C-alpha positions in Angstrom: 0.0 0.0 0.0 1.4 3.4 -1.0 1.8 6.1 1.6 -1.0 8.1 0.1 -3.4 5.2 0.0 -2.5 4.4 3.7 -3.2 8.1 4.6 -6.5 8.2 2.8 -7.5 4.8 4.3 -6.8 6.0 7.8 -8.7 9.3 7.2 -11.7 7.5 5.7 -11.8 5.1 8.7 -11.8 8.0 11.1 -14.6 9.8 9.2 -16.5 6.5 9.0 -16.2 6.2 12.8 -17.6 9.7 13.3 -20.6 9.0 11.0 -21.3 5.7 12.6 -21.1 7.1 16.1 -23.4 10.0 15.2 -25.9 7.6 13.6 -25.9 5.4 16.7 -26.4 8.4 19.0 -29.3 9.7 16.9 -30.9 6.2 16.7 -30.3 6.0 13.0 -29.0 3.2 10.9 -25.5 3.8 9.4 -26.8 3.0 5.9 -29.1 6.0 6.1 -26.2 8.4 5.6 -24.1 8.5 2.4 -20.6 9.9 2.4 -19.7 12.2 -0.5 -16.0 12.9 -0.6 -15.3 16.4 -1.9 -12.2 16.0 -4.2 -11.8 19.6 -5.3 -8.2 20.7 -5.8 -7.0 17.1 -5.6 -5.8 15.0 -8.5 -7.5 12.2 -10.4 -5.0 9.8 -8.8 -6.6 10.5 -5.4 -10.0 9.8 -6.8 -8.8 6.4 -8.1 -7.4 5.6 -4.6 -10.7 6.6 -3.0 -12.5 4.3 -5.4 -10.2 1.4 -4.5 -11.1 2.1 -0.8 -14.8 1.9 -1.5 -15.8 5.5 -2.1 -18.6 5.7 -4.7 -19.7 9.4 -4.4 -17.4 12.3 -5.1 -18.0 16.0 -5.4 -16.5 18.9 -7.3 -17.2 22.7 -7.2 -15.3 24.0 -10.3 -16.1 22.8 -13.8 -12.6 23.6 -15.1 -11.1 21.1 -12.5 -14.0 18.6 -12.5 -14.4 18.0 -16.2 -10.9 16.7 -17.0 -10.9 14.7 -13.7 -14.2 13.1 -14.5 -12.9 12.2 -18.0 -9.7 10.7 -16.5 -11.9 8.5 -14.1 -14.6 7.7 -16.6 -13.9 4.0 -16.3 -14.7 4.0 -12.5 -18.2 3.4 -11.1 -18.7 6.8 -9.4 -21.5 9.2 -8.8 -20.3 12.7 -9.5 -21.9 15.6 -7.6 -21.4 19.2 -8.6 -21.6 21.4 -5.5 -20.3 24.8 -6.5 -22.1 27.9 -7.7 -22.9 27.2 -11.3 -22.9 29.7 -14.1 -25.2 29.0 -17.1 -22.2 29.0 -19.5 -20.8 26.0 -17.7 -24.0 24.0 -17.7 -23.3 22.1 -20.9 -20.0 20.8 -19.6 -21.2 20.0 -16.1 -24.2 18.0 -17.4 -21.8 15.8 -19.5 -20.3 14.2 -16.3 -22.3 15.2 -13.2 -25.0 12.8 -12.0 -26.4 15.3 -9.4 -26.2 19.1 -9.3 -26.5 20.2 -5.7 -26.5 23.9 -6.2 -29.7 24.7 -8.1 -30.9 28.1 -6.9 -32.7 30.0 -9.7 -35.1 29.4 -12.5 -32.7 30.5 -15.2 -30.3 27.7 -14.2 -33.2 25.1 -14.2 -33.9 26.1 -17.8 -30.3 25.8 -18.9 -29.8 22.4 -17.1 -33.0 21.0 -18.6 -31.9 22.0 -22.1 -28.4 20.5 -21.7 -29.8 17.3 -20.1 -32.2 16.8 -23.0 -29.5 17.5 -25.5 -27.2 15.0 -23.8 -30.0 12.4 -23.4 -29.4 12.3 -19.7 -31.5 12.5 -16.5 -29.9 14.9 -14.1 -30.6 14.8 -10.4 -31.1 18.3 -8.8 -30.9 19.5 -5.3 -32.2 23.0 -4.4 -29.6 24.9 -2.5 -31.2 26.6 0.4 -29.6 29.8 1.7 -30.6 30.1 5.4 -28.9 33.6 5.5 -31.0 35.0 2.6 -34.1 37.2 2.9 -37.1 36.6 0.8 -36.3 37.0 -2.9 -32.6 37.1 -2.4 -29.7 34.7 -2.9 -27.3 33.7 -0.1 -23.7 34.9 0.2 -22.5 31.5 -1.0 -25.4 30.9 -3.4 -28.8 29.4 -2.7 -32.4 30.4 -2.7 -34.2 31.9 0.3 -36.4 29.3 2.1 -39.6 30.9 0.8 -38.4 30.4 -2.8 -38.0 26.6 -2.5 -41.5 25.5 -3.5 -41.6 27.6 -6.7 -38.2 26.3 -7.8 -39.2 22.7 -6.9 -42.2 23.0 -9.2 -40.0 24.3 -12.0 -37.5 21.4 -11.6 -40.4 18.9 -11.4 -41.8 20.1 -14.7 -38.5 20.4 -16.5 -37.6 17.6 -19.1 -34.4 15.8 -18.2 -34.3 16.9 -14.6 -35.2 14.9 -11.4 -35.9 16.7 -8.1 -33.9 14.8 -5.5 -34.1 17.1 -2.5 -32.3 19.9 -0.8 -28.8 21.1 0.1 -27.4 23.7 2.4 -24.1 25.1 3.7 -24.1 26.3 7.3 -24.4 30.1 7.0 -21.6 32.4 8.1 -24.1 35.3 8.7 -27.6 35.8 10.0 -29.5 34.1 12.7 -27.9 30.7 12.1 -24.3 31.8 12.0 -22.3 29.5 14.3 -25.5 27.5 15.0 -25.0 24.5 12.7 -27.4 22.2 14.4 -30.2 24.8 14.4 -29.5 25.5 10.7 -29.7 21.8 9.8 -32.8 21.4 11.9 -34.4 24.2 9.9 -33.3 22.5 6.6 -35.1 19.3 7.7 -38.3 21.3 8.4 -38.1 22.7 4.8 -37.4 19.2 3.5 -40.5 17.9 5.3 -42.6 20.6 3.7 -41.1 19.9 0.3 -41.8 16.1 0.5 -45.5 16.8 1.1 -45.8 17.7 -2.5 -42.7 15.9 -3.9 -42.4 12.6 -2.0 -39.4 11.4 -4.0 -37.3 14.5 -3.1 -36.0 12.9 0.1 -32.3 13.7 -0.2 -30.9 16.2 2.3 -27.2 17.1 1.7 -25.8 19.0 4.7 -22.7 18.9 6.9 -19.0 19.0 6.1 -15.8 18.0 7.8 -16.3 20.3 10.8 -20.0 19.8 11.4 -21.0 16.4 10.0 -22.2 15.2 13.4 -24.7 18.1 13.7 -26.0 17.2 10.2 -26.4 13.5 10.9 -28.1 14.2 14.2 -30.6 16.5 12.4 -31.4 13.9 9.8 -29.2 14.6 6.7 -29.0 11.8 4.2 -25.7 12.9 2.7 -22.6 14.6 4.1 -20.0 16.3 2.0 -16.5 15.7 3.5 -13.3 17.0 2.0 -10.5 18.0 4.4 -11.1 15.3 6.9 -10.5 12.7 4.2 -8.0 14.3 1.8 -6.1 16.6 4.2 -5.7 20.4 4.2 -6.2 21.6 0.7 -3.3 23.1 -1.3 -3.6 26.8 -1.8 -4.9 27.8 -5.2 -2.5 30.3 -6.6 
């Protein structure tokens, strides 16, 4: 086993222990939570090692990094999640490799994703990114639609050819009433998810929690956690 593989294996084991312990404490089954490893800024060689270690879900946030990496790993059985803010001019590229876009936050993006998915003869999973720091009608500092805009966006996704409404995603906000209150933020997301599922029963995916707060997300009820640093190490600086 190479040094890097041993390092990633040890990190994965630690993250797995954290998830399992959180599930046990919350009275949940371990299989209710899917680990998505955020591989941004790391090479395709790391993705290959992660696949060897059993990882099946990976995430990227920049198309210019993700597209060549996905091509280099096209022979692997992986589900690719796009988690970054997405500009419409990148949609065609992203839909060529992503299985799920977790950052859908405006009608214009829904239209562009639908057109690209139909053109590529693909069905694309969509999560609505909820900005818990946004006022009505606004977008969050890190993207996302205000909570009162979720239902309208959900209806748009549900009616769009080539798209599948899978659920919701959030990033714990840095400002506003939930700043520094990750558990409260994730509890609020679960409330919004419950309301969404009343009209869209299949939209039961809830993506929340990262390396520093995955326990809070699991406790609240998240179905997917997005972990980068705790698995891959401190990210190299982008220069």
